[in-house]
N, CA, C and O of each residue as an XYZ file, in Angstrom:
892
protein
N      54.255     -4.797     13.676
C      53.125     -3.947     13.300
C      52.598     -4.287     11.913
O      51.415     -4.110     11.624
N      53.517     -4.791     11.037
C      53.098     -5.102      9.687
C      52.026     -6.189      9.678
O      51.175     -6.221      8.789
N      52.072     -7.089     10.680
C      51.083     -8.175     10.749
C      49.682     -7.657     11.027
O      48.693     -8.293     10.662
N      49.601     -6.495     11.678
C      48.294     -5.937     12.028
C      47.705     -5.060     10.920
O      46.527     -4.706     10.956
N      48.539     -4.717      9.939
C      48.112     -3.736      8.946
C      46.891     -4.199      8.143
O      45.916     -3.462      7.993
N      46.963     -5.440      7.628
C      45.857     -5.916      6.790
C      44.542     -6.025      7.563
O      43.535     -5.516      7.072
N      44.487     -6.666      8.759
C      43.211     -6.730      9.476
C      42.693     -5.359      9.887
O      41.482     -5.143      9.928
N      43.614     -4.412     10.199
C      43.166     -3.066     10.550
C      42.505     -2.389      9.349
O      41.420     -1.817      9.457
N      43.195     -2.469      8.187
C      42.621     -1.855      6.975
C      41.283     -2.508      6.639
O      40.307     -1.822      6.335
N      41.248     -3.855      6.699
C      40.010     -4.571      6.403
C      38.893     -4.157      7.363
O      37.747     -3.974      6.952
N      39.235     -4.013      8.632
C      38.236     -3.621      9.615
C      37.720     -2.218      9.386
O      36.512     -1.981      9.417
N      38.646     -1.272      9.153
C      38.240      0.134      8.960
C      37.368      0.276      7.704
O      36.341      0.955      7.730
N      37.780     -0.364      6.615
C      37.020     -0.261      5.361
C      35.630     -0.876      5.519
O      34.626     -0.287      5.119
N      35.592     -2.079      6.114
C      34.303     -2.750      6.293
C      33.365     -1.961      7.191
O      32.187     -1.792      6.875
N      33.889     -1.477      8.315
C      33.058     -0.702      9.250
C      32.568      0.582      8.588
O      31.412      0.968      8.762
N      33.439      1.244      7.831
C      33.058      2.493      7.167
C      31.932      2.263      6.165
O      30.980      3.040      6.099
N      32.049      1.191      5.390
C      31.005      0.890      4.401
C      29.675      0.595      5.090
O      28.629      1.098      4.681
N      29.727     -0.224      6.136
C      28.484     -0.603      6.822
C      27.844      0.601      7.515
O      26.623      0.755      7.493
N      28.670      1.455      8.130
C      28.123      2.656      8.764
C      27.526      3.608      7.728
O      26.481      4.215      7.966
N      28.185      3.735      6.590
C      27.656      4.627      5.551
C      26.311      4.117      5.036
O      25.417      4.910      4.741
N      26.168      2.801      4.928
C      24.873      2.238      4.515
C      23.804      2.506      5.566
O      22.654      2.782      5.222
N      24.169      2.428      6.839
C      23.212      2.720      7.905
C      22.756      4.170      7.874
O      21.564      4.447      8.001
N      23.696      5.103      7.704
C      23.331      6.519      7.657
C      22.537      6.844      6.387
O      21.668      7.716      6.397
N      22.843      6.139      5.298
C      22.053      6.313      4.074
C      20.600      5.906      4.304
O      19.682      6.565      3.817
N      20.396      4.821      5.046
C      19.035      4.395      5.348
C      18.325      5.405      6.246
O      17.116      5.595      6.118
N      19.053      6.054      7.150
C      18.436      7.093      7.978
C      18.004      8.280      7.123
O      16.955      8.877      7.367
N      18.813      8.621      6.122
C      18.398      9.696      5.210
C      17.180      9.280      4.403
O      16.289     10.091      4.149
N      17.141      8.008      3.997
C      15.965      7.486      3.289
C      14.738      7.516      4.201
O      13.626      7.770      3.739
N      14.937      7.260      5.482
C      13.833      7.314      6.447
C      13.237      8.719      6.495
O      12.016      8.876      6.472
N      14.092      9.739      6.562
C      13.608     11.113      6.574
C      12.830     11.431      5.302
O      11.781     12.073      5.347
N      13.357     10.973      4.164
C      12.666     11.203      2.889
C      11.306     10.509      2.872
O      10.316     11.092      2.431
N      11.256      9.258      3.354
C      10.007      8.495      3.320
C       8.972      9.102      4.258
O       7.791      9.168      3.916
N       9.400      9.543      5.432
C       8.467     10.157      6.360
C       7.890     11.448      5.785
O       6.710     11.741      5.975
N       8.720     12.217      5.085
C       8.226     13.419      4.433
C       7.226     13.100      3.341
O       6.208     13.777      3.199
N       7.523     12.052      2.561
C       6.606     11.646      1.497
C       5.275     11.178      2.075
O       4.216     11.521      1.550
N       5.324     10.387      3.165
C       4.102      9.894      3.785
C       3.270     11.044      4.364
O       2.042     11.033      4.279
N       3.943     12.024      4.946
C       3.223     13.186      5.469
C       2.535     13.944      4.347
O       1.418     14.435      4.513
N       3.204     14.039      3.203
C       2.616     14.725      2.053
C       1.400     13.967      1.539
O       0.383     14.576      1.206
N       1.500     12.633      1.471
C       0.365     11.819      1.014
C      -0.802     11.949      1.984
O      -1.951     12.080      1.561
N      -0.512     11.912      3.295
C      -1.575     12.023      4.282
C      -2.287     13.368      4.174
O      -3.511     13.438      4.287
N      -1.519     14.435      3.955
C      -2.124     15.749      3.788
C      -3.015     15.785      2.555
O      -4.064     16.429      2.555
N      -2.593     15.093      1.512
C      -3.404     15.041      0.295
C      -4.688     14.249      0.533
O      -5.756     14.642      0.064
N      -4.586     13.139      1.255
C      -5.768     12.332      1.565
C      -6.777     13.137      2.377
O      -7.984     13.027      2.159
N      -6.284     13.944      3.312
C      -7.143     14.674      4.240
C      -7.628     16.011      3.700
O      -8.373     16.710      4.387
N      -7.230     16.382      2.496
C      -7.627     17.676      1.933
C      -9.136     17.706      1.692
O      -9.756     16.648      1.584
N      -9.738     18.889      1.605
C     -11.180     18.986      1.334
C     -11.517     18.327     -0.004
O     -10.801     18.533     -0.984
N     -12.582     17.546     -0.061
C     -12.938     16.856     -1.312
C     -13.513     17.823     -2.345
O     -14.142     18.825     -2.005
N     -13.282     17.495     -3.605
C     -13.812     18.247     -4.732
C     -14.684     17.318     -5.574
O     -14.761     16.116     -5.320
N     -15.329     17.891     -6.569
C     -16.075     17.059     -7.502
C     -15.143     16.200     -8.339
O     -13.943     16.463     -8.412
N     -15.693     15.180     -8.963
C     -14.891     14.273     -9.780
C     -14.403     15.001    -11.030
O     -15.220     15.525    -11.787
N     -13.079     15.047    -11.266
C     -12.571     15.719    -12.474
C     -13.083     15.049    -13.744
O     -13.376     13.854    -13.759
N     -13.184     15.838    -14.804
C     -13.631     15.280    -16.078
C     -12.618     14.294    -16.634
O     -12.990     13.271    -17.209
N     -11.353     14.596    -16.464
C     -10.295     13.687    -16.897
C      -9.526     13.226    -15.665
O      -8.959     14.035    -14.931
N      -9.516     11.926    -15.453
C      -8.835     11.352    -14.288
C      -7.609     10.594    -14.769
O      -7.703      9.775    -15.683
N      -6.447     10.865    -14.154
C      -5.202     10.196    -14.504
C      -4.567      9.628    -13.236
O      -4.911     10.055    -12.134
N      -3.642      8.670    -13.373
C      -2.960      8.132    -12.187
C      -2.231      9.179    -11.366
O      -1.962      8.954    -10.187
N      -1.900     10.339    -11.971
C      -1.241     11.405    -11.215
C      -2.160     11.976    -10.137
O      -1.692     12.666     -9.231
N      -3.458     11.699    -10.225
C      -4.435     12.198     -9.256
C      -4.655     11.218     -8.101
O      -5.580     11.391     -7.307
N      -3.818     10.204     -8.008
C      -3.933      9.229     -6.933
C      -4.003      9.913     -5.576
O      -3.211     10.810     -5.285
N      -4.948      9.490     -4.751
C      -5.225      9.991     -3.393
C      -6.056     11.285     -3.378
O      -6.418     11.755     -2.300
N      -6.362     11.863     -4.528
C      -7.129     13.113     -4.534
C      -8.514     12.892     -3.940
O      -9.214     11.974     -4.367
N      -8.938     13.712     -2.954
C     -10.259     13.549     -2.347
C     -11.356     14.054     -3.288
O     -11.228     15.118     -3.893
N     -12.430     13.279     -3.399
C     -13.543     13.644     -4.274
C     -14.858     13.280     -3.607
O     -14.894     12.499     -2.657
N     -15.941     13.859     -4.121
C     -17.295     13.430     -3.776
C     -18.004     13.072     -5.069
O     -17.869     13.770     -6.074
N     -18.759     11.986     -5.041
C     -19.553     11.572     -6.199
C     -20.945     11.193     -5.720
O     -21.114     10.642     -4.633
N     -21.928     11.493     -6.536
C     -23.309     11.111     -6.249
C     -23.857     10.379     -7.460
O     -23.510     10.688     -8.600
N     -24.705      9.417     -7.202
C     -25.278      8.655     -8.300
C     -25.916      7.372     -7.807
O     -26.476      7.314     -6.713
N     -25.819      6.347     -8.637
C     -26.514      5.087     -8.341
C     -25.621      3.912     -8.732
O     -25.017      3.916     -9.805
N     -25.541      2.919     -7.870
C     -24.798      1.709     -8.217
C     -25.523      0.968     -9.330
O     -26.739      1.088     -9.482
N     -24.770      0.210    -10.100
C     -25.365     -0.497    -11.240
C     -25.929     -1.857    -10.849
O     -26.670     -2.463    -11.623
N     -25.591     -2.341     -9.663
C     -26.000     -3.689     -9.275
C     -25.003     -4.749     -9.669
O     -25.129     -5.903     -9.260
N     -23.998     -4.372    -10.470
C     -22.918     -5.302    -10.813
C     -21.713     -4.973     -9.945
O     -21.454     -3.810     -9.638
N     -20.987     -6.000     -9.558
C     -19.879     -5.782     -8.641
C     -18.808     -6.832     -8.808
O     -19.030     -7.895     -9.388
N     -17.646     -6.511     -8.288
C     -16.506     -7.424     -8.203
C     -16.163     -7.574     -6.737
O     -16.131     -6.589     -6.000
N     -15.906     -8.797     -6.308
C     -15.494     -9.060     -4.931
C     -14.004     -9.381     -4.908
O     -13.549    -10.336     -5.537
N     -13.267     -8.579     -4.182
C     -11.814     -8.763     -4.074
C     -11.503     -9.371     -2.714
O     -11.856     -8.809     -1.677
N     -10.846    -10.514     -2.727
C     -10.522    -11.212     -1.483
C      -9.765    -10.287     -0.538
O      -8.781     -9.657     -0.925
N     -10.237    -10.210      0.714
C      -9.666     -9.264      1.662
C      -9.880     -9.793      3.074
O     -10.234    -10.957      3.259
N      -9.666     -8.945      4.061
C      -9.866     -9.325      5.454
C      -9.564     -8.162      6.369
O      -8.813     -7.254      6.012
N     -10.149     -8.193      7.544
C      -9.859     -7.194      8.561
C      -9.546     -7.902      9.865
O      -9.918     -9.059     10.060
N      -8.859     -7.200     10.754
C      -8.500     -7.777     12.054
C      -9.747     -8.085     12.868
O      -9.789     -9.075     13.598
N     -10.770     -7.230     12.742
C     -11.975     -7.403     13.552
C     -12.885     -8.497     13.015
O     -13.443     -9.274     13.790
N     -13.043     -8.567     11.682
C     -14.043     -9.461     11.087
C     -13.454    -10.689     10.424
O     -14.199    -11.582     10.023
N     -12.151    -10.758     10.299
C     -11.542    -11.904      9.640
C     -11.648    -11.782      8.132
O     -11.619    -10.684      7.577
N     -11.773    -12.938      7.473
C     -11.790    -12.974      6.017
C     -13.082    -12.446      5.434
O     -14.146    -12.514      6.049
N     -12.956    -11.915      4.222
C     -14.120    -11.400      3.532
C     -13.720    -10.813      2.197
O     -12.776    -11.279      1.561
N     -14.444     -9.787      1.776
C     -14.229     -9.224      0.449
C     -14.380     -7.706      0.465
O     -15.122     -7.143      1.270
N     -13.664     -7.067     -0.437
C     -13.909     -5.668     -0.749
C     -14.851     -5.624     -1.940
O     -14.656     -6.334     -2.926
N     -15.873     -4.784     -1.841
C     -16.900     -4.715     -2.873
C     -16.582     -3.551     -3.813
O     -16.580     -2.390     -3.404
N     -16.314     -3.880     -5.075
C     -16.086     -2.878     -6.117
C     -17.341     -2.838     -6.987
O     -17.629     -3.789     -7.714
N     -18.072     -1.754     -6.911
C     -19.347     -1.643     -7.630
C     -19.219     -0.715     -8.825
O     -18.502      0.285     -8.785
N     -19.938     -1.071     -9.901
C     -20.144     -0.099    -10.956
C     -21.031      1.018    -10.427
O     -21.935      0.772     -9.628
N     -20.776      2.241    -10.870
C     -21.471      3.401    -10.300
C     -21.720      4.421    -11.399
O     -20.781      4.868    -12.057
N     -22.978      4.791    -11.602
C     -23.341      5.794    -12.595
C     -23.543      7.115    -11.873
O     -24.447      7.246    -11.048
N     -22.709      8.084    -12.182
C     -22.790      9.390    -11.525
C     -23.982     10.176    -12.063
O     -24.569      9.816    -13.084
N     -24.325     11.240    -11.369
C     -25.472     12.053    -11.770
C     -25.275     12.715    -13.132
O     -26.247     13.110    -13.775
N     -24.019     12.838    -13.576
C     -23.791     13.402    -14.907
C     -23.605     12.312    -15.959
O     -23.172     12.596    -17.076
N     -23.935     11.051    -15.604
C     -23.988      9.977    -16.588
C     -22.709      9.218    -16.837
O     -22.634      8.438    -17.786
N     -21.706      9.420    -16.018
C     -20.451      8.691    -16.181
C     -20.514      7.388    -15.387
O     -20.983      7.372    -14.249
N     -20.040      6.297    -15.990
C     -19.965      5.027    -15.274
C     -18.535      4.820    -14.788
O     -17.615      4.651    -15.588
N     -18.362      4.836    -13.482
C     -17.054      4.656    -12.869
C     -17.128      3.461    -11.929
O     -18.096      2.702    -11.967
N     -16.128      3.290    -11.098
C     -16.117      2.226    -10.093
C     -15.942      2.823     -8.707
O     -15.240      3.817     -8.524
N     -16.591      2.201     -7.741
C     -16.463      2.628     -6.355
C     -16.089      1.430     -5.491
O     -16.784      0.414     -5.484
N     -14.978      1.563     -4.761
C     -14.629      0.576     -3.739
C     -15.422      0.948     -2.498
O     -15.046      1.856     -1.757
N     -16.529      0.236     -2.277
C     -17.459      0.610     -1.213
C     -17.003      0.146      0.155
O     -17.490      0.646      1.169
N     -16.071     -0.809      0.203
C     -15.563     -1.258      1.485
C     -15.663     -2.763      1.654
O     -15.604     -3.513      0.680
N     -15.813     -3.194      2.884
C     -15.634     -4.598      3.279
C     -16.948     -5.260      3.668
O     -17.806     -4.657      4.312
N     -17.080     -6.526      3.255
C     -18.156     -7.393      3.755
C     -17.527     -8.690      4.257
O     -16.545     -9.153      3.677
N     -18.074     -9.294      5.330
C     -17.565    -10.586      5.796
C     -17.887    -11.693      4.800
O     -18.723    -11.526      3.912
N     -17.215    -12.812      4.963
C     -17.404    -13.964      4.081
C     -18.875    -14.357      3.962
O     -19.335    -14.689      2.870
N     -19.620    -14.324      5.071
C     -21.010    -14.767      5.069
C     -21.950    -13.881      4.272
O     -23.076    -14.284      3.978
N     -21.504    -12.667      3.914
C     -22.350    -11.738      3.157
C     -22.085    -11.801      1.660
O     -22.612    -10.988      0.900
N     -21.285    -12.746      1.241
C     -20.899    -12.800     -0.171
C     -22.098    -12.896     -1.108
O     -22.130    -12.217     -2.134
N     -23.074    -13.718     -0.777
C     -24.195    -13.960     -1.679
C     -25.417    -13.097     -1.363
O     -26.484    -13.299     -1.942
N     -25.267    -12.143     -0.454
C     -26.373    -11.245     -0.149
C     -26.640    -10.332     -1.347
O     -25.710     -9.802     -1.955
N     -27.924    -10.157     -1.679
C     -28.281     -9.310     -2.817
C     -27.964     -7.856     -2.507
O     -28.265     -7.360     -1.422
N     -27.354     -7.181     -3.470
C     -27.065     -5.757     -3.350
C     -27.540     -5.064     -4.634
O     -26.735     -4.742     -5.508
N     -28.859     -4.838     -4.739
C     -29.419     -4.234     -5.952
C     -28.993     -2.778     -6.087
O     -28.434     -2.208     -5.150
N     -29.253     -2.165     -7.253
C     -28.891     -0.749     -7.442
C     -29.470      0.133     -6.338
O     -30.615     -0.045     -5.921
N     -28.664      1.086     -5.873
C     -29.101      1.974     -4.805
C     -28.447      3.339     -4.986
O     -27.318      3.439     -5.468
N     -29.174      4.397     -4.593
C     -28.647      5.756     -4.693
C     -27.700      6.031     -3.535
O     -28.009      5.738     -2.380
N     -26.546      6.595     -3.857
C     -25.536      6.883     -2.837
C     -24.864      8.217     -3.123
O     -24.760      8.656     -4.268
N     -24.420      8.834     -2.063
C     -23.493      9.964     -2.163
C     -22.243      9.552     -1.407
O     -22.304      9.197     -0.230
N     -21.109      9.601     -2.094
C     -19.878      9.009     -1.551
C     -18.786     10.060     -1.482
O     -18.552     10.808     -2.431
N     -18.126     10.099     -0.338
C     -16.895     10.867     -0.182
C     -15.742      9.884     -0.097
O     -15.806      8.902      0.642
N     -14.700     10.149     -0.848
C     -13.580      9.213     -0.841
C     -12.384      9.775     -1.568
O     -12.227     10.990     -1.687
N     -11.534      8.878     -2.058
C     -10.287      9.284     -2.720
C     -10.098      8.500     -3.995
O     -10.366      7.300     -4.043
N      -9.639      9.175     -5.023
C      -9.224      8.472     -6.229
C      -8.047      7.569     -5.882
O      -7.185      7.926     -5.078
N      -8.027      6.388     -6.505
C      -6.953      5.460     -6.164
C      -6.595      4.617     -7.374
O      -7.450      4.240     -8.175
N      -5.313      4.334     -7.479
C      -4.778      3.443     -8.505
C      -3.866      2.449     -7.794
O      -2.643      2.555     -7.889
N      -4.451      1.478     -7.078
C      -3.633      0.561     -6.261
C      -2.703     -0.281     -7.112
O      -3.050     -0.712     -8.212
N      -1.518     -0.503     -6.577
C      -0.510     -1.332     -7.236
C      -0.413     -2.641     -6.460
O       0.455     -2.799     -5.601
N      -1.294     -3.564     -6.763
C      -1.403     -4.793     -5.975
C      -1.086     -6.057     -6.772
O      -1.044     -7.147     -6.202
N      -0.867     -5.930     -8.059
C      -0.639     -7.092     -8.903
C       0.838     -7.458     -8.887
O       1.696     -6.631     -9.195
N       1.127     -8.703     -8.526
C       2.492     -9.216     -8.540
C       2.586    -10.467     -9.389
O       1.586    -10.960     -9.910
N       3.792    -10.970     -9.521
C       3.998    -12.162    -10.352
C       3.286    -13.383     -9.791
O       2.978    -14.314    -10.535
N       3.018    -13.393     -8.484
C       2.364    -14.550     -7.868
C       0.863    -14.340     -7.662
O       0.199    -15.195     -7.074
N       0.316    -13.213     -8.137
C      -1.110    -12.954     -7.961
C      -1.923    -13.834     -8.907
O      -1.722    -13.775    -10.120
N      -2.842    -14.654     -8.376
C      -3.657    -15.495     -9.268
C      -4.566    -14.649    -10.155
O      -4.936    -13.530     -9.801
N      -4.912    -15.196    -11.298
C      -5.877    -14.536    -12.165
C      -7.242    -14.566    -11.488
O      -7.518    -15.480    -10.710
N      -8.099    -13.590    -11.765
C      -9.421    -13.588    -11.129
C     -10.243    -14.789    -11.541
O     -10.150    -15.281    -12.666
N     -11.057    -15.252    -10.591
C     -11.998    -16.339    -10.866
C     -13.296    -15.702    -11.353
O     -14.173    -15.369    -10.556
N     -13.408    -15.536    -12.667
C     -14.553    -14.837    -13.220
C     -15.840    -15.631    -13.062
O     -16.924    -15.048    -13.042
N     -15.743    -16.942    -12.951
C     -16.947    -17.754    -12.744
C     -17.576    -17.443    -11.403
O     -18.798    -17.326    -11.301
N     -16.751    -17.308    -10.368
C     -17.247    -17.009     -9.032
C     -17.297    -15.510     -8.753
O     -17.849    -15.075     -7.743
N     -16.712    -14.719     -9.664
C     -16.686    -13.276     -9.449
C     -15.741    -12.845     -8.349
O     -15.959    -11.816     -7.709
N     -14.689    -13.621     -8.120
C     -13.735    -13.326     -7.051
C     -12.392    -12.924     -7.667
O     -11.860    -13.610     -8.540
N     -11.867    -11.809     -7.196
C     -10.567    -11.323     -7.620
C      -9.625    -11.374     -6.421
O     -10.062    -11.404     -5.271
N      -8.328    -11.385     -6.712
C      -7.326    -11.522     -5.653
C      -6.495    -10.254     -5.473
O      -5.610    -10.203     -4.620
N      -6.776     -9.248     -6.265
C      -6.123     -7.950     -6.142
C      -6.928     -6.959     -6.962
O      -7.654     -7.343     -7.879
N      -6.798     -5.684     -6.628
C      -7.484     -4.653     -7.390
C      -6.621     -4.249     -8.586
O      -5.468     -3.846     -8.433
N      -7.201     -4.365     -9.763
C      -6.535     -4.016    -11.012
C      -7.488     -3.086    -11.756
O      -8.450     -3.545    -12.372
N      -7.222     -1.770    -11.701
C      -8.187     -0.795    -12.198
C      -8.566     -1.018    -13.660
O      -9.760     -1.080    -13.952
N      -7.623     -1.142    -14.599
C      -8.033     -1.346    -16.000
C      -8.831     -2.626    -16.211
O      -9.832     -2.622    -16.927
N      -8.394     -3.725    -15.588
C      -9.095     -5.000    -15.780
C     -10.487     -4.965    -15.151
O     -11.442     -5.479    -15.733
N     -10.608     -4.362    -13.969
C     -11.918     -4.272    -13.323
C     -12.854     -3.376    -14.128
O     -14.048     -3.655    -14.236
N     -12.309     -2.300    -14.690
C     -13.129     -1.413    -15.507
C     -13.682     -2.134    -16.723
O     -14.847     -1.953    -17.077
N     -12.854     -2.951    -17.367
C     -13.318     -3.718    -18.520
C     -14.422     -4.701    -18.108
O     -15.392     -4.894    -18.840
N     -14.265     -5.315    -16.937
C     -15.249     -6.281    -16.455
C     -16.581     -5.603    -16.128
O     -17.641     -6.182    -16.362
N     -16.536     -4.396    -15.595
C     -17.752     -3.703    -15.163
C     -18.258     -2.695    -16.194
O     -19.191     -1.940    -15.920
N     -17.641     -2.683    -17.384
C     -18.043     -1.739    -18.440
C     -18.038     -0.305    -17.915
O     -18.993      0.447    -18.104
N     -16.948      0.049    -17.257
C     -16.830      1.361    -16.631
C     -15.551      2.050    -17.088
O     -14.667      1.422    -17.671
N     -15.465      3.347    -16.817
C     -14.218      4.061    -17.027
C     -13.192      3.557    -16.010
O     -13.568      3.127    -14.919
N     -11.893      3.605    -16.355
C     -10.859      3.153    -15.401
C     -10.632      4.185    -14.302
O      -9.538      4.727    -14.145
N     -11.690      4.438    -13.552
C     -11.682      5.412    -12.455
C     -12.200      4.710    -11.209
O     -13.321      4.199    -11.205
N     -11.396      4.679    -10.154
C     -11.789      4.021     -8.908
C     -11.784      5.038     -7.779
O     -10.781      5.704     -7.522
N     -12.934      5.144     -7.106
C     -13.053      5.979     -5.918
C     -13.177      5.053     -4.720
O     -14.098      4.239     -4.658
N     -12.258      5.169     -3.766
C     -12.330      4.373     -2.539
C     -13.113      5.174     -1.505
O     -12.689      6.257     -1.102
N     -14.251      4.642     -1.078
C     -15.155      5.367     -0.189
C     -14.572      5.499      1.210
O     -14.009      4.550      1.756
N     -14.713      6.685      1.779
C     -14.408      6.889      3.196
C     -15.673      7.164      3.992
O     -15.708      6.926      5.199
N     -16.709      7.662      3.334
C     -18.001      7.906      3.986
C     -19.091      7.771      2.936
O     -18.923      8.188      1.790
N     -20.209      7.184      3.341
C     -21.297      6.908      2.407
C     -22.604      7.425      2.976
O     -22.935      7.158      4.132
N     -23.344      8.165      2.165
C     -24.685      8.601      2.522
C     -25.678      7.822      1.663
O     -25.544      7.779      0.440
N     -26.669      7.208      2.299
C     -27.617      6.356      1.605
C     -27.562      4.949      2.172
O     -26.977      4.726      3.232
N     -28.156      4.015      1.484
C     -28.189      2.626      1.937
C     -26.860      1.947      1.611
O     -26.615      1.557      0.470
N     -26.019      1.812      2.612
C     -24.704      1.199      2.407
C     -24.788     -0.299      2.197
O     -23.795     -0.926      1.830
N     -25.966     -0.892      2.426
C     -26.207     -2.327      2.215
C     -25.244     -3.202      3.021
O     -24.828     -4.268      2.566
N     -24.901     -2.739      4.216
C     -24.065     -3.529      5.108
C     -22.590     -3.527      4.783
O     -21.824     -4.292      5.369
N     -22.177     -2.672      3.849
C     -20.763     -2.605      3.456
C     -20.066     -1.552      4.312
O     -20.530     -0.416      4.407
N     -18.962     -1.927      4.926
C     -18.218     -1.035      5.805
C     -17.068     -0.390      5.046
O     -16.157     -1.094      4.610
N     -17.084      0.955      4.871
C     -15.999      1.602      4.127
C     -14.625      1.353      4.750
O     -14.476      1.315      5.971
N     -13.643      1.187      3.892
C     -12.241      1.103      4.322
C     -11.502      2.235      3.613
O     -11.062      2.068      2.475
N     -11.361      3.385      4.274
C     -10.752      4.538      3.600
C      -9.312      4.271      3.177
O      -8.628      3.414      3.736
N      -8.874      5.025      2.182
C      -7.470      5.003      1.789
C      -6.617      5.455      2.975
O      -6.962      6.419      3.658
N      -5.515      4.766      3.217
C      -4.642      5.098      4.347
C      -3.195      4.844      3.959
O      -2.910      4.071      3.045
N      -2.291      5.503      4.663
C      -0.862      5.322      4.375
C      -0.278      4.121      5.107
O       0.895      3.791      4.926
N      -1.102      3.456      5.944
C      -0.570      2.339      6.732
C      -0.086      1.189      5.864
O       0.764      0.406      6.288
N      -0.618      1.080      4.656
C      -0.190     -0.011      3.788
C       1.078      0.289      3.003
O       1.593     -0.582      2.302
N       1.586      1.511      3.114
C       2.811      1.878      2.396
C       4.013      1.489      3.255
O       4.157      2.003      4.364
N       4.871      0.604      2.778
C       5.983      0.135      3.628
C       6.968      1.242      3.949
O       7.260      2.099      3.114
N       7.478      1.210      5.179
C       8.517      2.154      5.607
C       9.423      1.422      6.593
O       9.264      1.528      7.809
N      10.376      0.678      6.037
C      11.247     -0.183      6.849
C      12.668      0.359      6.975
O      13.579     -0.375      7.356
N      12.864      1.637      6.658
C      14.227      2.162      6.602
C      14.909      2.174      7.973
O      16.124      1.993      8.054
N      14.146      2.384      9.048
C      14.768      2.369     10.372
C      15.290      0.977     10.704
O      16.388      0.838     11.244
N      14.514     -0.052     10.385
C      14.970     -1.429     10.622
C      16.212     -1.741      9.790
O      17.145     -2.385     10.270
N      16.216     -1.278      8.538
C      17.385     -1.499      7.688
C      18.617     -0.796      8.267
O      19.717     -1.349      8.258
N      18.419      0.442      8.776
C      19.547      1.185      9.352
C      20.129      0.440     10.543
O      21.347      0.293     10.650
N      19.265     -0.031     11.440
C      19.749     -0.771     12.599
C      20.470     -2.045     12.171
O      21.448     -2.439     12.807
N      20.012     -2.685     11.120
C      20.685     -3.893     10.629
C      22.115     -3.575     10.203
O      23.048     -4.291     10.566
N      22.290     -2.486      9.424
C      23.644     -2.114      8.987
C      24.527     -1.726     10.168
O      25.707     -2.075     10.196
N      23.963     -0.997     11.158
C      24.759     -0.603     12.321
C      25.172     -1.827     13.145
O      26.292     -1.891     13.651
N      24.262     -2.793     13.274
C      24.606     -4.015     14.006
C      25.687     -4.805     13.273
O      26.592     -5.357     13.900
N      25.591     -4.855     11.949
C      26.636     -5.539     11.174
C      27.979     -4.827     11.341
O      29.026     -5.471     11.390
N      27.942     -3.488     11.427
C      29.176     -2.746     11.655
C      29.778     -3.106     13.012
O      30.994     -3.253     13.136
N      28.925     -3.245     14.028
C      29.407     -3.627     15.351
C      29.999     -5.039     15.333
O      31.034     -5.294     15.950
N      29.330     -5.956     14.619
C      29.848     -7.323     14.508
C      31.192     -7.321     13.778
O      32.128     -8.016     14.174
N      31.273     -6.522     12.693
C      32.528     -6.441     11.939
C      33.661     -5.919     12.827
O      34.788     -6.411     12.765
N      33.346     -4.912     13.657
C      34.353     -4.365     14.572
C      34.804     -5.430     15.566
O      35.993     -5.553     15.861
N      33.838     -6.204     16.084
C      34.188     -7.268     17.019
C      35.053     -8.336     16.383
O      36.006     -8.818     16.994
N      34.718     -8.710     15.139
C      35.510     -9.723     14.436
C      36.922     -9.203     14.156
O      37.893     -9.956     14.226
N      37.027     -7.901     13.837
C      38.349     -7.317     13.591
C      39.203     -7.356     14.856
O      40.379     -7.717     14.806
N      38.610     -6.984     15.988
C      39.345     -7.022     17.253
C      39.756     -8.447     17.610
O      40.855     -8.682     18.114
N      38.855     -9.396     17.341
C      39.181    -10.802     17.629
C      40.351    -11.272     16.770
O      41.254    -11.953     17.255
N      40.324    -10.895     15.466
C      41.412    -11.305     14.570
C      42.743    -10.699     15.022
O      43.770    -11.377     15.014
N      42.722     -9.429     15.414
C      43.958     -8.781     15.885
C      44.474     -9.456     17.150
O      45.679     -9.645     17.317
N      43.548     -9.819     18.042
C      43.974    -10.482     19.287
C      44.570    -11.850     18.989
O      45.526    -12.255     19.650
N      44.032    -12.572     18.010
C      44.589    -13.882     17.646
C      45.990    -13.720     17.059
O      46.891    -14.503     17.361
N      46.166    -12.702     16.223
C      47.502    -12.454     15.642
C      48.484    -12.113     16.755
O      49.630    -12.563     16.744
N      48.026    -11.316     17.714
C      48.905    -10.926     18.807
C      49.305    -12.136     19.652
O      50.461    -12.236     20.062
N      48.372    -13.058     19.921
C      48.680    -14.246     20.709
C      49.694    -15.144     20.007
O      50.563    -15.741     20.643
N      49.562    -15.230     18.660
C      50.494    -16.094     17.915
C      51.911    -15.513     17.899
O      52.886    -16.223     17.654
N      52.001    -14.213     18.166
C      53.339    -13.584     18.116
C      54.162    -13.893     19.360
O      55.374    -13.678     19.373
N      53.506    -14.400     20.413
C      54.245    -14.706     21.659
C      54.807    -16.129     21.596
O      55.457    -16.578     22.539
């Protein structure tokens, strides 16, 4: 029996650790689903006017703004399943109370890149947003071509001479100039905890199988 002691202990400890990691991921899944439900409820709440002071803590807050685009814009490389590659149009926007902010008006296909989009009056319903899209591998914007590779609120605000306030449009009243709104959604927020849990449980099953195999080999050598 002494020969079986070490593989049994090794098997029990390994399986226990792997199972505990799997159950921890299931608890994380419950937490993440609750957080996503809370964000979705915030996105879907009735819109209010634009606050006088906007902070990142107001991310996803629904707002309505009325005013006029400035005619200056930033094109952020993007794409949709239906239209393929294209750009998200970030326009400077002067509100009716004289504030210059930014509006993510939505998507245009690649072929619409050079289409003129002069200043136009709009009323926009959308959500405040502070996207976290900049990574170590994100290229710097091509300012000569006016193409950016991620949304960076402070940098875009400096480029458009606007306040660091971004409203992502979900509905537009007025001449949308062929731009299709892409509302804020929770689909881009990763939630892989169920896959992680299954990975740990499968590793626990493999560990159990390896433990049984090792015990069987020890038993065969004893004959």
